Structure formats: C-alpha cells, structure tokens
LUMDO-383637 format. One line per 10 residues: for each residue x, z, y of N, C-alpha, C. Coordinates in steps of 0.2 Angstrom, whole numbers. Example, Ala and Ser with C-alpha at 12.3 -4.5 7.8 and 13.67 -1.06 7.14 Angstrom:
BEGIN
66/39/-28/62/39/-22/66/39/-16; 64/35/-11/68/36/-5/64/39/0
This chain:
BEGIN
198/226/147/198/231/145/205/230/141; 208/236/143/213/238/140/212/242/137; 215/243/129/214/247/124/220/252/125; 220/259/126/225/262/126/227/266/119; 232/268/117/235/271/108/229/277/108; 225/281/112/221/287/108/213/283/109; 213/276/111/206/274/109/204/270/103; 196/271/100/195/268/97/191/263/98; 193/255/95/188/250/98/182/251/99; 178/248/103/170/248/103/168/244/97
163/249/94/158/246/88/157/239/92; 155/235/86/156/227/86/147/226/86; 143/222/89/137/221/87/135/219/79; 140/216/78/141/214/69/138/219/65; 141/223/66/140/230/62/132/234/63; 128/233/70/121/235/70/120/232/66; 118/224/67/115/220/64/114/221/56; 121/222/53/121/222/45/115/229/43; 117/234/47/114/241/46/105/239/47; 104/235/51/97/233/53/95/228/49
99/225/46/96/221/40/98/224/31; 99/229/32/102/233/26/94/239/27; 92/240/32/87/246/32/81/240/32; 81/235/33/74/231/34/74/228/25; 79/228/23/80/225/15/77/233/12; 79/237/13/77/244/9/70/244/10; 67/245/16/59/244/16/57/240/14; 57/233/15/54/227/11/55/229/4; 59/233/0/58/233/-5/53/240/-7; 54/244/-4/48/250/-3/42/248/-3
40/244/2/34/240/1/32/237/-6; 37/234/-8/35/229/-13/34/234/-18; 39/239/-21/38/243/-26/32/248/-25; 29/249/-19/22/253/-18/18/248/-18; 17/243/-18/13/237/-17/10/237/-26; 13/236/-30/10/236/-37/6/241/-38; 8/247/-38/5/252/-41/-2/254/-35; -1/252/-31/-7/254/-27/-14/248/-28; -10/243/-29/-17/237/-30/-19/240/-38; -15/243/-44/-17/245/-49/-22/251/-48
-22/256/-42/-23/261/-40/-32/259/-38; -31/254/-34/-38/252/-30/-43/249/-37; -38/245/-41/-42/242/-48/-47/247/-51; -43/253/-53/-43/257/-57/-50/260/-54; -49/261/-47/-54/265/-43/-62/262/-44; -62/255/-43/-66/250/-46/-68/251/-51; -65/250/-55/-68/251/-63/-71/257/-64; -67/264/-62/-72/269/-64/-78/269/-61; -80/267/-55/-85/266/-52/-92/262/-55; -87/256/-55/-89/252/-62/-94/256/-68
-91/259/-72/-91/262/-77/-96/268/-75; -96/270/-68/-100/277/-69/-108/275/-68; -108/268/-63/-114/264/-64/-118/263/-69; -114/261/-73/-116/259/-79/-119/264/-84; -115/272/-84/-117/277/-87/-124/279/-81; -124/279/-77/-128/281/-74/-137/277/-77; -136/270/-76/-141/265/-80/-143/266/-87; -137/268/-90/-139/269/-99/-143/277/-99; -140/282/-96/-144/289/-96/-150/287/-93; -154/282/-89/-160/279/-86/-163/276/-93
-159/274/-96/-162/269/-100/-164/277/-107; -159/279/-110/-159/285/-113/-166/289/-111; -167/291/-105/-173/293/-103/-179/290/-105; -180/285/-103/-187/283/-103/-186/282/-113; -181/278/-115/-183/278/-122/-187/286/-125; -183/291/-123/-186/299/-125/-193/297/-125; -193/298/-118/-201/299/-117/-205/295/-119; -204/288/-122/-208/282/-125/-207/287/-133; -204/290/-136/-202/293/-141/-207/300/-143; -208/302/-137/-212/308/-136/-220/306/-138
-222/300/-133/-229/296/-132/-228/296/-139; -225/291/-142/-228/289/-149/-227/296/-156; -225/301/-153/-226/306/-158/-231/309/-157; -238/309/-150/-243/311/-151/-247/307/-154; -251/311/-159/-255/307/-164/-262/304/-158; -265/308/-155/-268/305/-150/-268/296/-147; -262/299/-145/-259/291/-141/-257/286/-146; -256/285/-153/-256/281/-157/-262/279/-159; -267/283/-159/-273/281/-162/-274/277/-155; -276/278/-148/-278/274/-144/-274/267/-144
-268/268/-145/-263/261/-144/-266/258/-151; -267/258/-158/-270/256/-162/-278/251/-161; -282/257/-160/-287/255/-155/-286/250/-151; -282/249/-147/-282/245/-141/-280/238/-143; -273/239/-146/-270/232/-150/-272/229/-155; -274/235/-160/-275/232/-167/-283/231/-167; -287/233/-163/-293/234/-163/-298/238/-169; -292/243/-171/-294/248/-178/-299/251/-175; -302/253/-180/-311/259/-177/-311/264/-182; -314/270/-179/-314/275/-184/-319/274/-190
-318/279/-195/-323/277/-200/-332/276/-199; -336/275/-200/-342/277/-196/-343/272/-188; -340/268/-185/-340/266/-178/-341/257/-182; -344/256/-175/-345/247/-175/-340/245/-169; -336/238/-172/-332/237/-166/-336/232/-166; -337/228/-160/-338/222/-156/-330/221/-150; -330/216/-152/-324/211/-150/-329/205/-146; -328/206/-138/-331/200/-133/-326/196/-131; -328/190/-134/-323/184/-132/-324/180/-126; -320/178/-124/-321/173/-116/-322/166/-121
-326/162/-120/-327/155/-122/-322/151/-117; -318/147/-122/-310/144/-123/-314/139/-116; -310/135/-112/-314/129/-109/-313/123/-112; -316/117/-113/-315/111/-117/-308/108/-114; -305/104/-120/-298/102/-120/-298/96/-117; -294/94/-110/-294/89/-107/-289/82/-107; -286/84/-113/-282/78/-116/-286/76/-121; -286/69/-123/-289/67/-129/-285/67/-136; -279/71/-136/-276/73/-141/-279/77/-146; -283/80/-144/-285/87/-147/-290/84/-154
-287/86/-161/-293/86/-166/-299/88/-166; -305/83/-167/-312/88/-167/-312/94/-173; -317/99/-171/-317/103/-177/-310/109/-175; -306/108/-171/-302/111/-172/-302/117/-165; -302/125/-164/-302/126/-157/-294/126/-156; -291/127/-149/-285/128/-147/-284/137/-146; -281/139/-150/-279/147/-148/-273/146/-141; -276/150/-135/-270/151/-132/-266/155/-131; -262/158/-126/-257/162/-127/-258/170/-127; -265/170/-125/-269/176/-124/-272/180/-128
-272/175/-136/-275/176/-142/-271/182/-146; -271/185/-150/-267/188/-154/-266/185/-159; -258/186/-161/-254/184/-166/-257/182/-171; -263/186/-174/-264/184/-182/-270/178/-180; -274/180/-173/-277/172/-172/-274/165/-171; -267/165/-168/-265/160/-169/-262/157/-173; -257/162/-178/-256/161/-184/-264/157/-188; -269/160/-189/-274/157/-194/-276/152/-190; -277/151/-184/-278/145/-181/-275/139/-182; -265/140/-184/-264/135/-186/-264/134/-193
-267/137/-195/-268/137/-204/-275/133/-205; -278/134/-201/-284/131/-200/-283/123/-199; -280/122/-195/-279/115/-191/-274/111/-194; -270/114/-200/-267/109/-204/-269/109/-211; -277/111/-211/-279/111/-217/-285/104/-216; -286/103/-207/-289/96/-207/-286/90/-204; -284/85/-208/-280/78/-206/-282/76/-201; -278/75/-198/-281/70/-193/-284/63/-192; -288/60/-190/-292/56/-193/-288/49/-191; -288/46/-196/-284/39/-193/-288/33/-190
-282/29/-186/-289/26/-181/-287/20/-185; -294/16/-183/-298/10/-187/-293/3/-182; -291/2/-186/-288/-5/-185/-295/-11/-180; -291/-13/-175/-296/-18/-171/-295/-23/-175; -301/-29/-175/-301/-34/-177/-299/-41/-173
C-alpha cells in the first residue's frame, strides 16, 4: 500500500496490545484491592454470627438461672430440698432412712470391720467412713517360719 500525503498511517497491533495489557493490569489491581476488604467483610460477618449465637446461649443460661432463683425463693421448695437432700424433718416427725445392704467386698484388700462407703452414699457418710477407717490400723502380716 502506498501512502498518500493526506492519509494517516494504519494503527499498529502493538498499540492495541499495550492498551489491553494496561486495561488488564488496571482490572487486576481493582480485583486485588477489592479482595482484601471483601475477605475482612466476610470474616467480620462470621464473627458477628458467632457472637449472636453466644449471646443467645447466654440468654438461655440467664433465663435458666432466673428460674432456679425463683424456685429457691419459694420456702416450700427449699423445705422440700432440705428434706430430700439433707434428711431434715419437722419438729414432732420421726425420720426413717432405709439403707440398702452393701455387697461383700470381692477383693482381699478390705480391712475387717470397715465398711466401704460407695459413691451413692452422702458426702458426710463418706467423710465419717474415712475417719473410722483411719482409726483402725491394718493388721500386720505374721512372718512365716
């Protein structure tokens, strides 16, 4: 092709690829600059959701504790707890406690005269049982000739 004096030269392919590269670079910069705030936004949303879940659990716990408080403010309920757990009786009443027989020890390590207090026994019985057990020393083994 011949160029005449009034015509402009045809655009080169290099100019088009340079513009495309600059446009691609600008788009990549926009994506990278938007990725970090987007990641932070999503992270904060998950933290907010977790905090809401914890708040709901705390509200349920507070409601349960307030219900327990209301029960403990009732004198009849406290009296029933004292009867059940501590074996309290009102004046003039006679208390009977039925104890289940304890099974015989299966190992030979138990000392004679000491009854084992199981985990179902009240705490004060376990303490008293340990005091009684400490009071009776174990018999010494006799040496064989």
